[in-house]
N, C-alpha and C positions, 0 to 999 in steps of 0.2 A: 871342382875338378873336371880337367879338359885336356884334349888329345891337340898337338903330339903333344911325346913326351917331353918332360921337361926335366940353377937354383940360386943369396945375398953375402955378396962381403961383409965379414966383420967391420971391415971399415965403413962401409956404406950403413949399413945400419945403426952403428955407432953415431956417425954424423947426423942421422936424421932422429934419433931417439936424444940427440945432444940439443936439439932444438925445443926451447922451452915454449910452450904453446901460449903462456900467459906473461912470459918476459923474466921469467925468475932463472936464476944461475942455476946450473946442475951438473953432477956427473953423466956422461953418456953410459946408458947400459948397454950389453952386449946379449945377443941371441944366450938363451938358457938360462938370462937372468928370471928373478920370481917377479911376480907380479909386484910385489912390494917394493922393490927395487926400480924400476920405471921410472923417468923422470917426472917429478914430483913439480906441481905448476902453483902459481900463487892466485890468491882469490881478487888479485886487483889489477889493472891495466892489463888486461887479458891482449894477447895478440890475436889475428885474424892468421890464416893460410897463407906463409911466406909467399912471395913471389919467385916463379919460377919460370923459364922460359918454355919448358915441357908441356904448361898448362895452355891449352889451345883456345886462342882469341878471346873471347870474355868469360870462357868457364871458372875461372879464378874470383872474378868479379862477381858471377853470380851467385857462387857457392859462399863467400864471404856475404854478401847481401841476406842471404838465408841465415848463417850463422848470428848475424848483427840482428836482424828480425826475431827469430823463434830461441833463439840461446839465453842462458843468463850466467854470466861470468862467475864461475867461483860456486854453482850448483852442482848439485849433483845427478848423474844419470840415472839415479834409482828412486828419485823422487817420483811422484806419483804423477803425472802428467808429465814427465819429460819428454821431449821430441824424439823420437826413435829414427835411427841410422842404422841403414843395414848394407852391408859388404858381401857380396859373395869372395871367396879367397882364392881362388887360382886363376890367376893372370888378371886379377882383380887387384888384389893387396901385396901379391908375389909373381915375376913372372916366372912363369913353369908352373907345373904341378907336382904338389905335395903329394898327391896320391899314387901317382908315379913313381917318385922319389921313395916312397915308404914302399910300395912293391917290389922295386930294384932292390930296394935293400933287403927285405926278406928274403928273397931269391940268391943276390949274392951271398948271404951270411948263413943258409941254411937253416931258416928258422919255420918256413910255411910247416904245416903239422898234416901228415897224411888223416885224411876224412876217416870218418867209422865204415868200419867193414873194408876198406881203402876202397871205397865206391864215390866215384867225384859226382855220380848224380845227386848224392846228400848236400852236396855244396849249394849249389845253384838250381832251381826248378825252372830257370828257362834253358840251360844246356840244353842243345839238338842231340840225339842219340848219338850222331857223329864225335860231339866236343866229348862226352862221357866216355865213350869208345878210345880215344885218340890220348885224354886225361889217364885212362886207366892202363891204357897198355902203355903209355910212357912212366908213369909214376907207379901203378898198384904194385908192383915187384922190390921198390928199392925202401920201402921200409913198412913199419906196422902201422896198423892204426895208432893215431893218438902219438906215434913218432915224428919226430923232422926229419923232411925229405932234404937226402943229401945232394939240393942242388947247386952248392959250391964247389962239388966234387965232380970230376969226371965220369962216374958213375950214376951219380943225378943231371947229366946235360941235356938228355934227352927228356926227361921229365921239365927240366928250365925251363926248355925252349919251346913246349908245348904250352906250360904255363904261361909265357910271355906273350905267345901267338895268339892266344884265345882271349887272355887279357887287352892287348895294345891291338888287336886288329880285328877280334871276332870272329877269328877264322881259325880253325886249327893249320897244323903245319900242313895238311894234305889238304888245301883250300876248301874246305867245308864247312859251311857256317856255324857259329857257335853259341848263338841265342837265338830263341823264339817267343813267339805267344806274349809279348810284354805291349805293356801301353806307352806306346813312346812320348806322351806328353807327361808320365809321372814315371817314369824308370828308366833307364838305360842299363842293361845288365853288368856290362864290364865296370860301372862306376862301382857299385855292390859288391861286386867281385874282389876288389882292393880288400873293403872292410872284411868279407868272407874270410880273405885268405891270412886273419888275423886270428881266426877262429883258434880256442885251444890255449888263449892269454889271458889274465885279470887285464881290465881295464889301465891299472899300474905301469902292467910290463908291457902293456902297446905302449903307454906312453914314453915310457924309458926308451923303446925300438925306435920311436918317434924323434927321440932327441938325439939320438945316436944319429940316424937318417938326415935328420936336419942340420947337423955339425958338421957333418962332411959335404953335405950339399954348399953349405954355406961358403965351406975355406975351400972349394974346389972353383978353381977359374972359370969364369966367366965361357961359355961355351964348349965347356969338360964332356967327352961323353966317356963312359963307360963300357966295359964289356961284362954282360951280364948272362951267363949262360952262352951261348954264340952270337947273341946280339948286340949289336951299338945300339945302345941309348943315351936318351941325356942325363947329366950326370951334375946340375947345379940349380940353382935357385937364387933368386934375389930380392929382397921387400923392394916396393917402390918406394923412396924417401920420399915422394910427394905424396903419396897415400898416406905415408907413416905419420908424416906433418898432419894433413889432414883429420886423421884420426885422434892423434895428440888435442887437437883443436877443437874438434869437436866434444871431447869429454871435458875439456877445460870450460867448456861454456853450458855444462849440464845437459846434453844431448844422450839418451839411452843408447851405446855405440853396441851392436851386434854382430857376428858374423853367422852368415847362412850358406852353408857348402854341400857339396855332394862330395866330398872326402868324409873318411871315417872320422865322427868325432873326436876321439882320443887325439888322433893325428893332427887334425885342427887343433884341437886345445893346446899340444905342445908347441905348436908353430906360434899359436898367438898369446903365450905368454910374455915373451921379452916386449910385446906391446900395449902390455897390460891387462888382455883379457882373462878373466877368469872362467871358469868351466860353465856358468851360467850364464853367459855372455856368446856361447859358441854354440851353434847348431849344426850336425853334420849326419853322416848315415849312422844310425845303431841299430846291433843287433841283440836279439833278445840273450841273456844272460842265462847259464847254467851253473848252476854250481861255484857263483863268484867268475865264472870266465864266461867270455864271448862265444857263440854258436857263431853258425853259419845261415841263422834265420834273422832274415832283416825283421824289426822292429815296425810295426806299421803306421799310418799317420789318417786319421781320419777315418776310420773302421777299414781303411783298406792294408792290406799284408803285401800288395803291389806297387805301394808307393814309398818313394825317397824325395829327399830333397832335389827335387829336379823338376822344372819348369812348375806345372801346377804343383807338384809336389813341394815346393818352395813356398808358395802360398799357403799349403795345408801346415807347413809345421809352423811357421810365422803365426797365421792365425791360432793353432791350438798350443803351442807352449807361450807364446808372447800375450794374447787376448783372449785365450781359454775358450775360445771355439771349438765345438766338438763335433764329431761325426762328419757327413756329409758337407754339412755348412760350412765345414773347413776347407774345402775346394772351391767355393765362392767368394766374389770379393767382399769384404769386410765394408762395416760403416766405415764414411770419411773419417768419425774421430776416430777410429780403432784401425788406425793404418799408417805405417811408418812416412816421413814426412820427406824422406831421404833415400834414394838406392843406388848401389854401383854395381854393374858387373861387367862381362866383355863376352857372356854366350848366349845361344837362344835356350840354353839352361837356364838363362837368368831373367828372361822377357817377362815374366808373367808377375813375379814379385818386386820389380822395376816400376812395372806398369801401374803396381797397386800404389807408389809414392807418390805422397798430394803436392809435393812444392816441388821437387829438382829430382830429376834421373841420370845418371851419370854411364853413358856408353861407351866401354873401352873398344874401341875399332881393332876387331880381327875377325873381320869381315863374314861375320857370322849372318846367314839373309836375315833369319825373322827377328832376330834383334836389330839389325840395324836398318830394316824396313820401316821397323818402328820408331826408331831414334833420327832418321832421318825424314819420314812423313812427320813428326813431330805436330801431331796434330792438336794438342793443346798448349804448344809452348813449354812445356814441361822439361826435355830431353836435352842432354847436351849429348856431344860427340867429342872424345878426344882420343888420339894417337895412344899407342901402348907408350909408357915412358921409356922402356928399355927395347932397343929393337924392333921398332913400329913398323907395321904391316906396310909394304907398297899398295898403291892404288890400284883397285880392285878395276879390271881393264873394262868389263862391261857391267852395265848396271843391273842392281838387285833386281832380280825377277819375283819383284813382290806381287803383283797380278796376276802370276800362276803358279808360283812356287814360294811365296813368302810365309805360309804357315805349316807348321809340322803337324800332320795328322795323328790320333791315337795308334793307327795302325802302321804308322812311320812313314807313310806317303805326305806329300807334298799338296797344298790348295792356294787359292788366291787367298791373301791376307786381307781381312775387313777391316774398317775402321770401326768408331764407337758407335757410328750412325748407317752402318750398314754397306756403305759404298767400298768398292774395291782399291785396295791402297795402290796407286801407280809406281812404275817399276822407279828406282830412286838410284841416280849417278852416288860414285863415291866420291865425297867430296874434303872428306875429313883425314889426312893419312900423314 
């Protein structure tokens, strides 16, 4: 998940899925098709990733070399020892943010439920007193606990605006800080807030909502903005054809391909179905269930209930779920033979799980300092940088301040980025855009 607000045309995805990773003909799948309907591949004559001008420099050649060396055409990604490939989701597999898309859909359709006791302090332990007061004032009187808030009506307009402002900007409508006391290398509280706003529903209900939000955003024109509350927010998402093709090819060559996202897991699962991802191949923010329904209590990782799949929290989730490494050790780098061979991401939230990849690391350039400092410094030669495949960012005018502000610290401050040998990483020019 990533900011700013952010959606895949039916035609674009159909074309992407119509590519046969192994050369077999097939009928294109559309968003919402079941995983079993996704393009089947032949076990013979496997193609590599298709040539496309939006792959920068030799990135495509390097990826195809990895697939040729490590892959096995026609083998299963579920086999023991299958090479692991990990993808962030928002702005890596798709353009824009499905967590935002889901949150805006929930608010626009009046689906968010009033928390217990009409007290928003029960939603997030990271809310400031100012945030609790603002949310209670705006939302407390418009619905009973457990009832849906009328954020799709005039009566709930102030409530909708307050939720959006806290979620999107980290501030109240009165410009007060909304979050406090979190480890910024394991948590950014507005990310899990997107999951916490789903409280009171079963996972199946959440996936149904996610499918509706997906269809709305897929069918919207590129660049669409929608009005939610009194805010104009992004209303479209697109799957990247190039990444869709890459995922197909990796699957066809026996890679264990998975998603590691800071969006809510059922939401990521709903979006991933059209690309053939089954739930066990998708890792996202989870909450603890009460009587079969999602609560606002975030599920812990590595024994830390203040961690989500975010920077070091992504490493923790991968180590814990994929490799069975538990406790505090899940936050430490795994042994070389228990790591992903490939990783792709676009944000500082992805830097740790990307750094753990042993063969290649793909950084989609969204001008995020810690990620781009690591990628451009490229100390071990395994990093690749690619512009965004849709609406790429312009060149950043000034170099990335790696030597002074290259690393995010747990308290949210920044410090010099150090390389593996303990040397300060020099500032880096933005050259791939």
